N, C-alpha and C positions, 0 to 999 in steps of 0.2 A: 523593895520598895518601886514604886505604881508613878510615874509620872506622864501627864495628859496633855496630852493635846490635840487640838479642832477637829482632828481629823481622825485621829487615832489616839496610841501609849505607849509606855514600857513600862515591860513586868518583865523581872526576872533578866538582863537582858535582854530582851528579846524585844522589838518593835512593831507593834500590831497594826491595822485599819482598823480602824472601825465601821461597823455596820450598816451599810446605807440601800435603802429599799427595798429591795427582795433582796440583797445579797449579807451573807453574814457576816461578823468579824474575821480576817485572816490573817498568823503572820505574815511579815510583807519582810523580816531581817532579822539581825542581828546588830546587836551597838558594836562599832571597834572600836572607835580610838577613845573617842567621847558622845554623849548623847546629844549634845548638841551639832557634832556634826556630822552624828549620824540623821538626826532628823532633817537639817540642810540639804544633804544626799537625797531623799527620798523625797522634798520637795523641790527642787530640781525635776525631778528622772515627771517627778508631775506636769509640770510646764514641759515640758517634752511634749504628753500626753495632746495635751490644750491645743500645741499645734501642730498635731495631727490634722485633729478633728476641725482645726484653722484650715488648713490645706486643704481639707477634702473639700467644704462650706465651699471654698476658692472654685475648688476645681466642679462640682456642681452648678455652680452660678455659672460660667464659662462655657460647660458646653452646650451643645446641641442636642446629643443623648445622654439628656440626665439619667432618664431612666436605667442605663447601664450602669448608675454606682447605688444603684440601691444595694446587691450580696457585698461591695465592699464594708459600705456602713452598716448592714449586717455581723460580715467578719471584726467591722474595729469595733464595732460594741462586745462583743464576744472574748475580744482582744481586751478589752477595756475594762470587762469585770474580773481577770487573775492580773492586770497589771499591778504592777508592783512601786507604787505610791503613795502620796500622804496629798488631800486638796481633797478641793469639794467634789467629790463626784458627782453626786446630783446635777448639777447644771451641764457637767459637761453631759451625761444621759441628755434633759433635755432639751438640751443642742439638735443630738441624734435623732429625737424621738421627731423634732420639728423637722428636719430635715426627712426622714423615714414617710412623716406626714405629705411633706408636700409631694417626694416623688413617687410616690402611691399613688396621687392624686395624678400623676401628671401618667403615670403607666397607665392605669384605666384609664384613660381617654387615647392616649395612644394605644391599645386595644382595639375602640372601638372603631380607630380610626385606620386602623389595620385593617380591621373584619371586612373596613367597604370596600380595603385595595384592592385587599385578596377573593372578593367576592365578584367585583370587575375583571378581574383577568380570569377567577371561570368562566364569565359572558366572555371575553376576548377567546381563551379557548374551546369554546366546546362547539362557533363554525367547524374549527377544524379538526371533532373525535372523531369525524367519518368520514374527511374527506380523503381523494383518492389524488392529488395535486402532491405527492410527495415530498417531492422539494421545496414546494410555497409552505404545506405544511411544516415540515419536521424544521427548516427554519426561523416560523413562529413562533411552533411554540417552546422550541431554545430558549428565543426571545420570551419571550411569558414565562418558563420557568425560573431565569433568571430573573428577572423582578417580582417571585416570589420568593428564590431565597432569599435575595434583601428584605425583603417586607419582614415588619419584626410580627411575634404571637400576638394571637388574639386570646381574647377571651376563654378560660379553657370549656366553657358553657356550648363554644359556636366551634371550640374547635376538631376535634372532630369529625362533625357535619362538614366543614370546611375542609383540609388534608385530604379523606375520604373521594370525596369529589372532585378536586381537582386530578389524584392521583387515578382516579377512574378515565378520565379523561383521556390524560396519557397513556395507560393501559392501552383503551380504547384502540387509538390510534398504531399506537407500533405495532401493538400485537398481528391489525390486517396488513400494517407495514409487511411485517415478515411473513407475513402467508402470503402474499404477494407474491414476492420477490422470489419465494420457496418455491410457488409453482411458475412464476417466469421460469430459474435457476432450471427445474424441470424438464418446461413448453422447450426451455433452449437444449439440455443435452436428447430428448427425444429427435429435434431436427438437427444436432449434429449427428446421432445414431442415424436415419436416413444420409445427411449428407454421405457420412462415409458407403454406407450401402450403397451408393451410385457408383462410389468411384472404385465400389467389388466389384459391382455390375461390370462397368468398363472396360475391366482388366480381363473376365473373362472374357464379353467378347474380343480384348484384343490377341487371340489364342483362335477365336473359332477360323473357319475353313473359307469359311461362305464369308466373301469381306462386301458384300452388297447386301448383304443380311444382316448382319454386324454395323454397316455405317446406318442403315435405316433403324436399327435400335438404336446406336449411339444417339441418334437423333431425337429418337422418343427419353432416352436418358435426359438431352438441354434443356426439355422441355419441362419434366418433369423437376427437373433439377430449380426452373424458375421459380416452383410454384410450393416449394414448404415453407416460405420465410426467411424473416431476420434473424441474425445471430451474431456476437457482440462482434466486429469488422476482424479486430486483429484473429481469432479464425476464423471465420470462414473467407480469408484471404490464403491464409493454408489449404484451407480445404479445397476454395477450389480452383489452388495454382495448380492443387493436383492432380486433381479434374481434368483441366483444362489440359494437364502435359496429358494423361495414359488417352483420354479422348481426342488428340490431337493425334497420335501413333495411330487410329484408326482411319485417320481421313486422311493421313498420306498415301498418297502416292506414291505405288511402285514403280522403280526407274528401269524404263525400257532401252534396252539393246541401240546401243551404237559400234559404228563399225572402227575400230583403230585408229587414234589420230581423228575423228570425227566432232568431237567434242568432250565434254569435260565430263569423271566418274567412269574412264573405259576401264571394263572391268572390275566398277565398285555399286557397291550396292548407294542407294540412297542414304541407310544406317549406314556409311565411313566405315564397312566391312569389305575384304574382295571377295569374290565371285567364289564360291566352293569352299569359301575357311567362314562361314557363320558359327558361331559359339552353340555351344550342343543347348538343345533343351528352347530353342527359340529364332526366331530367322527376322532378317534388319523390316523397315516400314513396319511397324506395328504386327510382326508377329506374323507373316506373309509370308507364303517361302514364292522363290526369286519365277517368273516367267518364265518357260521354257523355252523360247529361244535368248532369255540374256543370255551374255559371254558369261564362259566360266573361267577362275586359272589368270594367276598376274599376265598384267600387260608384259610383253618384251621390247618393248622400245625402249632402245640403246642400254641394253640388258640391267634398265633399276626396275627396282617392284611396283615401278606401276608410275605415273605420274605425278606432279608436283600438287598438294591441294588447295585448293578457293573455295570459293562460298557452294553448296554446292554436290561439292564434291573433290578431284582433282585438273586444273588447268592443265592446257595443250602446250607445249614445245617439250623440253628435252627435262630429266632429270628431273630436278631440284628448280621452285622456283626461286628467284632474284629480287631482295627487298625492292626494289625497285620496280620494279615490273607490277602491271593495270591488277594484276590477277591474286599479288597476295593478300593471303586473307590477314591480317592484319592491317591491313592499309585499311581506313573509312576517313575519307575528304569530311562524312560530314560529322566530324567530331578531333578535333588536331590536337586532343590531348592526349591521345596516342603515339605519338610522333613525340611526345617527351624525351628528354634522353633520360637514362637513367638517375642522374644528379634531380634530377627536374622532377621523376617520377618521385623522386623518396621523397623529397620537401611537400612533396600537394599527400602522398599518404598516409605521412606527420602529420598535416597543417587537417586531417580529415579527418584521421585520431581524434587529431585535441576536438576538434569539433564536436565527435558524436559526444569526449566522455564530458562537453558542456552540455547536456539533455542529460543526465543523471538527474537533477532535479526537477525539470520541464512536468509541468503537468499529465500535456499527452502531448508524445513527441513521438508518433505515428506518420505525419510530411516529414516531420524532417529528418525523419532512418530511412524513409521512401528516397527522399533527393541524397541523402547521405551516402543512401548507397550506390543510386546512378551516376553517381561522380567517381565514385570508388571503381569501377567499370572502365571509367575512363580516365582513369588516372595513370595509365602508361605500366611499363616492364620494369618490373626493379630484381636486382640478383637472386639466382634462385637462394642462398641460403639467405637473404633476406624476405622473402616473399612471404614465406611461411607465417614469420614472426608475426609481418604488416599484416596479416591476413585474419592471423589471431587475435589480434590484439584492437583491429580496428569491429570483427566482428561483435570481439568479448563488452568493450568498450557498448555498442549497438543494442547490446541481450542487454547490459545493465542497466540504459536508459527505462528501456521497454519493461522491463520487470520491474524496478521501484513503483514504475506510475501505475503498474496491473497488480502490485500489490495495494498500493494505495489508495484503487478501488476496491480492493478487497476486503479494506478495513473497512473502509465507509459501509460499504453494500453490508453489510456483515455486520454492523455496532450502529444500531440506529442513534446511539449517545454518543459518538465516534467523538464529533467537537465540542463536547462538556465536558470527556476526561483527561485526567492529568496523560504529563507525558512517561509519563513511567509507564504507564496501562496501555497508553498507543504502544510503545516501543516492543512492549512482553503483549498484547495480542500478533502485532506486526509476526512478534520471530512463533508462536504457536503455528501462524497461518501457513507459512514460509516449513516449519518441518513437515505440514502436510503437504504440502507443494513438492518437499522435495523428497520427500517417501514417493508419493504418486509417481515421482517423474524415475526412480529410478527404477519401479516397479514395471516401468514403462519401456523401459531400455534391457531387464532384464529376461520380460517377456519379446520382445524387438529380438532380443539374439538367438532367443530359441527357434523365435516360431523363421530366423531370417530366406531359413533352404525352401520348409512351404511355399512361404508367402511370394518369396522374389524369384525364388528357383526355374522359371518357365521358360526365363531369358538373359543375357547378360544387361542389357540396360535398365533392367527392374533391380538386379542388383545392387546396379550402379549407386540407383536410386536412394534402395537403399540400407547400402555402406552410405552415402551422404545425409540421408534424413534420420541413420542410428550418430551419425559426427557430431549431426547438431544438436539431436536430445541429448547429449554427452554434454556439448558446450555450456546449454542455461544448464543443466545441474553443475557445472565447475562455478557460471557465474552468479545461483541460487544462495554458496556454499561462500561465496564471496562478499556477496549479499548481508549475510546470516552473519557471519564474523564481525560487518561493521556496523549491526543494527545490539551484536553484543558489547562490541568494543563501548557503543552509544550508554546503552543500561548501564553499564561500569561506572560510568562519566557523573549519572543525575541521583 
C-alpha cells in the first residue's frame, strides 16, 4: 500500500523523496514505529536544512568579503541534493540560486578592481626592476609583494598576463642582485688573497740578512697594502693586525750593548732572550743576529740569572724587582684597574663576562666587543686556577656574539627573500650555513696543524703566534658548535 505526501511517499515500508528540478526521486529511509512518526522525523530534518540556508544568507549579508562564500554555497547545494528529508526543496534551491547570482556579480566586480590594483602594483614595482640600490629596492619589492599576495584573483583572461609580468620584475631584480653580491664576494676573496700575499712577503723579509733593504721593501709593502681596497671590517682587522705585527718586527731596532749596571736589558736582547740563548732557527728583533759588540752570556749580578724585568727589558737594581718599585712591569699609573685586589679583579671579570653574554642578540656588537676586550686587559689579576676558566668564558662569550651577528648577516646576504620566509625556514638556512662554516674551519685547523712547522718554524716568536692563532681557531669551532646546538634546540621547539 502506498501513502502519499506533498513532497514524498511511503511504499512497502520505505519512504521516498519526490523528484524535483533535475533530481530524480530517491529512497531516504525506512518506516520505523509508524508512518506518521517517520514522516514527522524527515519533515524535521528538512527544517534543519532550511536553517542552514538561512544561516548562510545571513553570513553573506554581514560579510565584507562576500565572494569568499561562493564555494561554501556550491558545497551546500551539492549536500542538499543528497540530503534525506521531506520538504520544499525547490524553494531552497531558488534561494541558493539567488545568492549565487549575487555572489558571482560581486566577484566579477571585485576581479575588475583586483586587476586595477595588480596593474598599479606592477607600475609601482617596475622602477626597482633594474635598481642597484639593493636595500631600498628590496624593502620596496617585499612591501609590494605582500600587497600583491593580499589582493584577490583577477579574471582568467588576464591572470597569466599580470602574474607573468610581476614575477618577471622580481626575477630580474633578484637575479641581478645575486650576481652583484657574487661578484662582490669574489672581489673580497681576491683582496683577501692579496692581503695574505703581503703578509707572507713580510714574513720572508723578517729572515732577510740585509736589514735596511728589508725595511725599504717593507715600506713598499705598506704602500701596496693601502691600495688593495675594502673588505668586511672583521676580516680586515684580523689581517691588518697580523700584517702590522709582522712588519713591526722588521722595523724593530736591535738592542745596543750597554755595560753591566748601566741600564736595563743587560745581557738580554730586545726580544727578551739572554744573549747567546736565542732559540734555534731565528733571532730576536725581527730575525736579525746580534751586533758584534752586543754582550753575550748571563749577567753576574749577585749570582742571579739576570736583573729584574721592566718595560723593554730588565730594571736596574738587585735581583728581582719589588712590587712597590717604579720599574714594576705590572704597574700602570694610567690604568688604576691593574691595582685591584684579587677579589675585586674576580668581580670585575665576572661582570665583563655577563656584559659579553648580553651582546649575543645585538645586531652589530663589534664596537662593544672591542670595548670589553680593552676593559678585560685592565681588569686585574686573579688566582692562576681561576684565570684560564675566566679567560675562556669571556672569549667564548665574545666569540658567540660575533658569530651570531655574522651568521645573521650571512643569512640575509645569501637569501634575498629572508624577510618573507617562515621562522622554521630561517633556522634551517642558518643551520646549513653554519655546517659549511664549521667544516671550513675544521679543515683550516687541520691544515694549520700540518703546516705549522714549515710555516712558522723559522723562529720561536712565530711559533708562539701560530700556536695562539690555532687556539683561537679551535675556540671558534667550539663556539660555532654551541651555536649549532642552540639552533637545533630552537628548530625542535618550532
